[in-house]
Backbone as ProteinMPNN parsed JSONL, in Angstrom:
{"seq_chain_A": "MSRVTRISASTVKDLPNAAKTGGTGGLQAQLTTIESASTAAIDAAKSDFPTETSALKTTVDQLKTAVEGLPASPSAADLAPVALDATAVVNAVKGFTSATKSTCE", "coords_chain_A": {"N_chain_A": [[2.577, -15.279, -16.217], [5.668, -14.462, -15.213], [7.023, -13.947, -12.737], [6.129, -13.208, -9.4], [6.179, -10.542, -7.216], [6.245, -10.253, -3.808], [3.819, -8.702, -2.013], [2.461, -7.69, 0.986], [-0.362, -7.501, 3.259], [0.491, -6.845, 5.779], [2.638, -5.176, 5.49], [1.386, -2.775, 4.905], [-0.173, -2.537, 7.163], [1.789, -1.941, 8.991], [1.964, 0.784, 9.143], [0.86, 2.332, 11.352], [2.691, 1.811, 13.383], [4.997, 2.764, 12.231], [4.338, 5.529, 12.227], [4.124, 6.007, 14.978], [6.766, 5.609, 15.814], [8.388, 7.143, 14.113], [7.063, 9.444, 13.349], [5.87, 11.724, 10.862], [7.965, 11.362, 9.115], [8.493, 8.64, 9.504], [6.149, 7.566, 8.478], [6.407, 8.386, 5.794], [8.641, 6.856, 5.081], [7.722, 4.199, 5.364], [5.728, 4.297, 3.486], [7.337, 4.463, 1.231], [8.374, 1.88, 1.202], [5.92, 0.438, 0.777], [5.126, 1.494, -1.677], [7.303, 0.539, -3.326], [7.146, -2.305, -3.066], [4.506, -2.682, -4.116], [4.697, -1.618, -6.683], [6.52, -3.307, -7.896], [4.991, -5.719, -7.684], [2.765, -5.004, -9.243], [3.906, -4.479, -11.765], [4.833, -7.014, -12.333], [2.459, -8.492, -12.683], [0.49, -7.199, -14.018], [-0.448, -7.74, -16.722], [-1.756, -10.204, -16.467], [-3.503, -9.904, -14.411], [-5.239, -7.423, -14.602], [-7.431, -6.042, -13.346], [-7.081, -6.34, -10.591], [-4.462, -5.297, -10.263], [-4.794, -2.731, -11.113], [-6.625, -1.757, -9.063], [-4.849, -1.949, -6.924], [-2.857, -0.187, -7.558], [-4.306, 2.298, -7.753], [-5.223, 2.576, -5.037], [-2.868, 2.685, -3.631], [-1.748, 4.993, -4.697], [-3.626, 6.85, -3.825], [-3.237, 6.637, -1.057], [-0.519, 7.563, -0.966], [-0.953, 10.243, -1.722], [-2.493, 11.12, 0.499], [-0.592, 10.781, 2.669], [1.53, 12.452, 1.842], [0.282, 14.842, 1.98], [0.119, 15.473, 4.714], [0.593, 17.638, 7.496], [3.591, 18.761, 9.21], [3.306, 18.204, 11.939], [0.929, 16.316, 12.467], [-2.563, 16.183, 13.415], [-4.95, 14.032, 15.049], [-7.198, 14.172, 13.426], [-6.044, 14.939, 11.025], [-4.794, 12.57, 10.419], [-6.789, 10.714, 10.039], [-7.755, 10.438, 7.307], [-5.551, 9.139, 6.234], [-5.575, 6.671, 7.516], [-7.999, 5.623, 6.498], [-7.296, 5.437, 3.827], [-5.162, 3.657, 4.008], [-6.559, 1.3, 4.886], [-7.948, 0.769, 2.571], [-5.837, 0.081, 0.893], [-4.96, -2.206, 2.038], [-7.23, -3.846, 1.659], [-7.116, -3.943, -1.147], [-4.654, -5.238, -1.459], [-5.262, -7.67, -0.303], [-7.239, -8.53, -2.184], [-5.68, -8.714, -4.477], [-3.817, -10.617, -3.706], [-5.399, -12.856, -3.244], [-6.478, -13.281, -5.867], [-4.117, -13.891, -7.235], [-3.094, -16.047, -5.969], [-3.281, -18.895, -6.772], [-1.729, -18.884, -9.099], [0.785, -18.318, -8.096], [1.548, -20.427, -6.487]], "CA_chain_A": [[3.259, -14.371, -15.337], [6.912, -15.034, -14.883], [7.333, -13.907, -11.285], [5.292, -12.242, -8.601], [6.796, -9.938, -6.152], [5.343, -10.318, -2.686], [3.37, -7.505, -1.154], [1.563, -8.162, 2.006], [-1.145, -6.473, 4.031], [1.214, -6.477, 6.956], [3.475, -4.065, 5.084], [0.547, -1.588, 5.062], [-0.555, -2.409, 8.635], [2.912, -1.341, 9.851], [1.939, 2.25, 9.123], [0.732, 2.981, 12.612], [3.986, 1.695, 14.133], [5.94, 3.808, 11.6], [3.988, 6.849, 12.695], [4.478, 6.179, 16.379], [8.234, 5.698, 16.095], [9.094, 8.058, 13.298], [6.217, 10.576, 12.959], [5.579, 11.808, 9.376], [9.148, 10.753, 8.454], [8.251, 7.258, 9.502], [5.083, 7.226, 7.447], [7.039, 8.449, 4.481], [9.561, 5.655, 4.888], [6.883, 3.026, 5.144], [5.063, 4.498, 2.235], [8.311, 4.069, 0.126], [8.341, 0.391, 1.132], [4.68, -0.012, 0.222], [5.248, 1.751, -3.117], [8.295, -0.362, -4.006], [6.554, -3.697, -3.187], [3.345, -2.698, -4.934], [5.124, -1.357, -8.011], [7.052, -4.513, -8.396], [3.897, -6.7, -7.981], [1.909, -4.541, -10.381], [4.655, -4.695, -12.983], [4.95, -8.484, -12.696], [1.198, -9.171, -12.777], [-0.585, -6.364, -14.645], [-1.138, -8.4, -17.845], [-2.544, -11.342, -16.093], [-4.504, -9.478, -13.424], [-5.425, -6.019, -14.723], [-8.302, -5.434, -12.459], [-6.514, -6.268, -9.247], [-3.378, -4.454, -10.245], [-5.339, -1.367, -11.175], [-7.165, -1.41, -7.86], [-3.777, -1.776, -6.0], [-2.161, 1.081, -7.871], [-5.166, 3.422, -7.38], [-5.29, 2.77, -3.572], [-1.554, 3.183, -3.154], [-1.617, 6.383, -5.143], [-4.431, 7.636, -2.873], [-2.457, 6.667, 0.247], [0.632, 8.447, -1.156], [-1.459, 11.58, -1.668], [-2.768, 11.43, 1.904], [0.638, 10.865, 3.514], [2.251, 13.574, 1.44], [-0.424, 15.987, 2.282], [0.144, 15.639, 6.06], [1.467, 18.657, 8.004], [4.753, 18.251, 9.993], [2.77, 17.616, 13.185], [-0.384, 16.006, 12.161], [-3.535, 15.81, 14.404], [-5.761, 12.828, 14.738], [-8.134, 14.532, 12.301], [-5.195, 14.883, 9.83], [-4.385, 11.164, 10.19], [-7.957, 9.92, 9.69], [-7.8, 10.014, 5.861], [-4.499, 8.156, 5.952], [-6.05, 5.414, 7.996], [-8.988, 5.129, 5.551], [-6.603, 4.957, 2.557], [-4.432, 2.429, 4.442], [-7.508, 0.29, 4.883], [-8.263, 0.547, 1.137], [-4.753, -0.572, 0.293], [-5.024, -3.544, 2.644], [-8.19, -4.605, 0.948], [-6.645, -4.167, -2.5], [-3.645, -6.306, -1.394], [-5.907, -8.936, -0.164], [-7.857, -8.971, -3.473], [-4.572, -9.134, -5.387], [-3.274, -11.927, -3.164], [-6.485, -13.893, -3.482], [-6.511, -13.496, -7.311], [-2.822, -14.415, -7.796], [-2.621, -17.176, -5.168], [-3.153, -20.082, -7.529], [-0.638, -18.749, -10.1], [2.048, -18.216, -7.355], [1.791, -21.685, -5.804]], "C_chain_A": [[4.594, -15.031, -14.88], [7.321, -15.018, -13.419], [6.398, -12.957, -10.606], [6.124, -11.864, -7.384], [5.839, -9.922, -4.942], [5.089, -8.948, -2.159], [2.362, -8.095, -0.267], [0.746, -7.083, 2.784], [-0.437, -6.052, 5.222], [2.165, -5.277, 6.669], [2.632, -2.735, 5.242], [0.129, -1.453, 6.556], [0.56, -1.979, 9.52], [2.853, 0.214, 9.858], [1.763, 2.854, 10.442], [2.019, 2.918, 13.521], [5.022, 2.744, 13.54], [5.646, 5.194, 12.084], [4.33, 7.1, 14.074], [5.962, 6.334, 16.553], [8.927, 6.76, 15.29], [8.315, 9.29, 12.834], [6.045, 10.545, 11.403], [6.748, 11.223, 8.62], [8.957, 9.19, 8.433], [7.213, 6.761, 8.504], [5.68, 7.344, 6.095], [7.885, 7.297, 4.177], [8.792, 4.393, 4.629], [6.151, 3.115, 3.86], [6.028, 4.1, 1.072], [8.326, 2.596, 0.135], [7.136, -0.157, 0.506], [4.722, 0.27, -1.34], [6.16, 0.843, -3.861], [7.682, -1.755, -4.205], [5.33, -3.688, -4.194], [3.697, -2.519, -6.399], [5.683, -2.644, -8.646], [6.009, -5.621, -8.656], [3.067, -6.276, -9.152], [2.616, -4.833, -11.748], [4.753, -6.125, -13.358], [3.571, -9.076, -13.01], [0.148, -8.418, -13.605], [-1.202, -6.986, -15.877], [-2.003, -9.481, -17.597], [-3.739, -10.956, -15.142], [-4.781, -7.958, -13.435], [-6.31, -5.372, -13.733], [-7.739, -5.194, -11.078], [-5.27, -5.4, -9.175], [-3.733, -2.982, -10.279], [-5.84, -0.935, -9.852], [-5.976, -1.161, -6.847], [-3.082, -0.451, -6.303], [-2.993, 2.263, -7.507], [-5.135, 3.622, -5.882], [-3.944, 3.189, -3.059], [-1.342, 4.643, -3.586], [-2.448, 7.254, -4.185], [-3.768, 7.754, -1.46], [-1.181, 7.67, 0.16], [0.188, 9.909, -1.043], [-1.76, 12.02, -0.303], [-1.531, 11.67, 2.759], [1.356, 12.123, 3.112], [1.594, 14.904, 1.794], [-0.435, 16.344, 3.88], [1.053, 16.885, 6.546], [2.622, 18.011, 8.876], [4.289, 17.61, 11.25], [1.237, 17.397, 13.056], [-1.301, 15.697, 13.444], [-4.145, 14.55, 14.076], [-6.652, 12.986, 13.556], [-7.257, 14.521, 10.967], [-4.868, 13.482, 9.403], [-5.551, 10.29, 9.753], [-7.991, 9.474, 8.271], [-6.67, 8.957, 5.531], [-4.891, 6.758, 6.42], [-7.04, 4.793, 7.071], [-8.296, 4.586, 4.23], [-5.766, 3.692, 2.86], [-5.374, 1.177, 4.311], [-7.817, -0.24, 3.38], [-7.132, -0.226, 0.519], [-4.662, -1.996, 0.832], [-5.967, -4.445, 1.917], [-7.798, -4.923, -0.51], [-5.528, -5.294, -2.509], [-4.295, -7.647, -1.159], [-6.655, -9.471, -1.437], [-6.74, -9.406, -4.446], [-3.971, -10.47, -4.924], [-4.12, -13.07, -3.461], [-6.463, -14.257, -5.029], [-5.236, -14.267, -7.843], [-2.366, -15.697, -7.097], [-2.393, -18.446, -5.966], [-2.008, -20.049, -8.551], [0.752, -18.802, -9.345], [2.447, -19.52, -6.564], [2.549, -22.637, -6.583]], "O_chain_A": [[4.574, -16.07, -14.22], [7.905, -15.982, -12.924], [5.931, -11.993, -11.212], [6.67, -12.696, -6.659], [4.671, -9.577, -5.122], [5.995, -8.156, -1.899], [1.515, -8.89, -0.675], [1.158, -5.93, 2.915], [-0.708, -4.954, 5.708], [2.434, -4.473, 7.562], [3.167, -1.713, 5.672], [0.1, -0.35, 7.101], [0.336, -1.676, 10.691], [3.653, 0.853, 10.542], [2.441, 3.843, 10.724], [2.337, 3.836, 14.277], [5.749, 3.442, 14.247], [6.565, 5.974, 12.332], [4.77, 8.194, 14.427], [6.391, 7.136, 17.383], [9.969, 7.258, 15.717], [8.815, 10.085, 12.038], [6.075, 9.491, 10.767], [6.543, 10.63, 7.561], [9.245, 8.543, 7.426], [7.359, 5.747, 7.823], [5.476, 6.448, 5.276], [7.84, 6.788, 3.057], [9.165, 3.597, 3.768], [5.961, 2.101, 3.188], [5.611, 3.496, 0.083], [8.289, 2.039, -0.962], [7.231, -1.13, -0.242], [4.402, -0.593, -2.157], [5.815, 0.402, -4.958], [7.683, -2.312, -5.303], [5.185, -4.603, -5.004], [3.105, -3.158, -7.269], [5.35, -2.999, -9.777], [6.081, -6.352, -9.644], [2.696, -7.106, -9.981], [2.021, -5.34, -12.699], [4.759, -6.465, -14.541], [3.544, -10.156, -13.6], [-0.94, -8.933, -13.86], [-2.398, -6.794, -16.094], [-2.925, -9.739, -18.371], [-4.786, -11.602, -15.111], [-4.589, -7.283, -12.423], [-6.021, -4.262, -13.286], [-7.855, -4.126, -10.476], [-5.018, -4.805, -8.128], [-3.127, -2.13, -9.628], [-5.535, 0.193, -9.465], [-6.081, -0.266, -6.008], [-2.76, 0.31, -5.391], [-2.433, 3.218, -6.969], [-5.027, 4.77, -5.452], [-3.873, 3.986, -2.124], [-0.776, 5.425, -2.822], [-1.977, 8.316, -3.778], [-3.764, 8.804, -0.817], [-0.888, 8.443, 1.072], [0.836, 10.716, -0.376], [-1.383, 13.12, 0.099], [-1.452, 12.66, 3.486], [1.783, 12.852, 4.007], [2.252, 15.94, 1.894], [-0.948, 17.393, 4.271], [2.144, 17.09, 6.014], [2.56, 16.826, 9.203], [4.81, 16.56, 11.627], [0.421, 18.208, 13.493], [-0.854, 15.05, 14.392], [-3.94, 14.0, 12.994], [-6.847, 12.057, 12.772], [-7.756, 14.115, 9.917], [-4.684, 13.2, 8.219], [-5.338, 9.234, 9.158], [-8.22, 8.297, 7.994], [-6.831, 8.063, 4.701], [-4.56, 5.77, 5.766], [-6.989, 3.586, 6.837], [-8.628, 3.545, 3.663], [-5.692, 2.78, 2.037], [-5.012, 0.166, 3.709], [-7.908, -1.429, 3.075], [-7.379, -1.111, -0.3], [-4.303, -2.905, 0.083], [-5.657, -5.59, 1.585], [-8.096, -5.996, -1.033], [-5.474, -6.14, -3.402], [-3.908, -8.649, -1.761], [-6.687, -10.672, -1.704], [-6.898, -10.398, -5.159], [-3.666, -11.335, -5.744], [-3.657, -14.132, -3.877], [-6.433, -15.435, -5.387], [-5.3, -15.12, -8.727], [-1.417, -16.355, -7.525], [-1.324, -19.039, -5.818], [-1.392, -21.078, -8.829], [1.745, -19.272, -9.902], [3.563, -19.635, -6.058], [2.82, -23.742, -6.114]]}, "name": "protein", "num_of_chains": 1, "seq": "MSRVTRISASTVKDLPNAAKTGGTGGLQAQLTTIESASTAAIDAAKSDFPTETSALKTTVDQLKTAVEGLPASPSAADLAPVALDATAVVNAVKGFTSATKSTCE"}
């Protein structure tokens, strides 16, 4: 693996703050950040870490679907699936980070 682009769980954990300060637009903006970081990491590591990159891609795609499906003024019930998908992304990032740690040091 020639280079690994950093993606961190904190990028995903910033979703609640993005929602508080920017509403659904803030969520969309943070999602774009998450997608960019994860795509770069996946592209850099997919041949060396296919399982972890696949899990990361799947969870980010699920989060994207959930965020894009939100109404303009989401209720707490509307946001619950986003929270679950964000947790799945955090777990995938942690798995990816753990698997790639020795290669990146």
